[in-house]
C-alpha positions in Angstrom: -8.1 -53.3 102.1 -11.3 -51.5 101.1 -11.8 -50.3 104.8 -8.3 -48.8 104.9 -8.8 -46.8 101.7 -12.2 -45.6 102.7 -10.9 -44.6 106.1 -8.0 -42.7 104.5 -10.4 -40.9 102.1 -12.8 -40.0 104.9 -9.9 -38.6 107.1 -8.6 -36.5 104.2 -12.0 -35.1 103.5 -12.8 -34.3 107.2 -9.4 -32.8 108.0 -9.8 -29.2 108.9 -8.2 -26.6 106.6 -6.3 -24.1 108.7 -5.9 -20.5 107.7 -4.1 -17.6 109.3 -6.2 -14.5 109.8 -4.6 -11.3 111.0 -5.9 -7.8 111.8 -4.0 -5.3 109.7 -3.4 -1.6 110.0 -1.0 0.2 107.8 -0.1 3.8 106.9 1.2 4.3 103.4 2.7 7.5 101.8 3.0 8.3 98.1 2.6 10.8 95.3 -0.6 11.2 93.3 -1.3 12.3 89.8 -5.0 13.3 89.5 -7.5 14.8 87.2 -10.5 16.7 88.5 -13.3 18.1 86.3 -16.1 19.9 88.0 -18.6 20.1 85.2 -21.0 21.9 87.6 -21.8 22.1 91.3 -23.8 18.9 91.0 -21.7 16.9 88.5 -18.0 16.2 89.1 -15.5 13.5 87.9 -12.2 12.6 89.5 -9.4 10.3 88.2 -6.6 9.3 90.5 -3.4 7.4 90.3 -1.0 7.1 93.3 2.3 5.4 93.7 3.2 4.5 97.3 6.8 3.8 98.4 6.9 4.5 102.1 5.0 2.3 104.7 4.4 2.2 108.4 3.9 -1.5 109.1 4.9 -4.0 111.8 8.3 -5.7 111.3 6.5 -9.1 111.4 3.8 -8.1 108.9 3.2 -11.1 106.6 2.3 -8.6 103.8 5.3 -6.3 104.2 5.1 -3.9 101.3 7.8 -2.5 99.2 5.5 -0.7 96.8 1.8 -0.1 96.0 0.2 1.4 92.8 -3.4 2.5 93.0 -5.6 3.8 90.3 -9.3 4.5 89.6 -12.0 7.1 89.3 -15.2 8.3 90.9 -18.0 10.7 90.3 -19.9 13.1 92.6 -23.5 13.6 91.3 -25.8 15.8 93.4 -23.6 15.1 96.4 -23.5 11.3 96.1 -20.0 9.8 95.6 -19.6 6.5 93.6 -16.6 4.8 92.0 -13.6 2.8 92.7 -10.5 1.2 91.3 -7.6 -1.2 92.1 -4.3 -1.4 93.8 -1.4 -3.7 92.9 0.9 -4.3 95.9 4.4 -5.8 95.8 5.9 -7.2 99.0 9.6 -7.1 99.9 10.1 -10.5 98.2 8.4 -9.6 94.9 5.2 -11.4 95.5 2.1 -9.5 94.5 -1.5 -8.8 95.7 -4.4 -7.3 93.8 -6.9 -5.2 95.8 -10.1 -3.5 94.8 -11.4 -0.3 96.4 -14.7 1.5 96.5 -15.1 5.1 97.6 -18.0 5.9 99.9 -17.6 9.5 100.7 -15.4 12.5 100.2 -14.6 15.7 102.2 -12.1 18.4 101.5 -8.8 16.6 100.9 -10.1 13.2 102.2 -11.7 10.1 100.8 -13.3 7.3 102.8 -14.1 3.8 101.6 -13.7 0.1 101.6 -11.3 -2.4 100.1 -11.2 -6.1 99.5 -8.5 -8.5 98.3 -9.0 -10.1 94.9 -6.0 -12.5 95.0 -2.3 -12.8 95.1 0.9 -14.6 93.8 3.6 -16.5 95.4 3.4 -16.4 99.2 0.1 -14.6 98.9 -1.7 -17.1 96.6 -5.2 -17.6 98.0 -5.1 -14.5 100.2 -8.5 -12.8 101.0 -9.4 -9.9 103.1 -11.4 -6.7 103.5 -11.5 -3.5 105.4 -11.8 0.3 105.4 -9.5 3.2 104.4 -9.0 6.9 104.9 -7.1 8.7 102.1 -5.7 12.2 102.9 -4.2 14.3 100.1 -2.5 17.6 100.0 -3.8 19.0 96.7 -1.0 21.4 95.8 1.8 18.9 96.4 0.1 15.6 95.5 1.4 14.0 98.6 -0.9 11.2 99.9 -1.3 9.4 103.2 -3.6 6.4 103.3 -4.5 4.6 106.5 -6.0 1.1 106.0 -7.3 -1.3 108.5 -9.1 -4.7 108.3 -8.4 -8.4 108.2 -6.3 -10.5 105.9 -6.5 -14.3 105.6 -4.0 -16.7 104.0 -4.8 -20.4 103.5 -2.3 -22.8 105.0 
């Protein structure tokens, strides 16, 4: 009897945990509400909030988005950009994902940086991932296009 229980415990402990990892690329479109304060040529602060509601994504995308809300801030001090924020994503079934982003560099109308997944709910519980993004904004209209790519992993 002891041998059967020990064997069952050892099998359970040694069974591999399978996960699904996918390469992701998505283009999202939204509207920004921003605040920019150039205190001087060497000292600037930027606060951003963008709500995305249009997405170019594969039909079979496991994280098929219905909406995304991103917010954060960054500074530019003597030409060096630092800062970041978060995005909350809601899929077409109402399950949600929390993402963090960091900004690495800016150019006229563009921001470049990295993102990573903090966690999720429902079908996305246990999700992880990371990647890069390019944010492009038309200043006068507030229209934003963000292109993201990277990997996402769900535990199974």
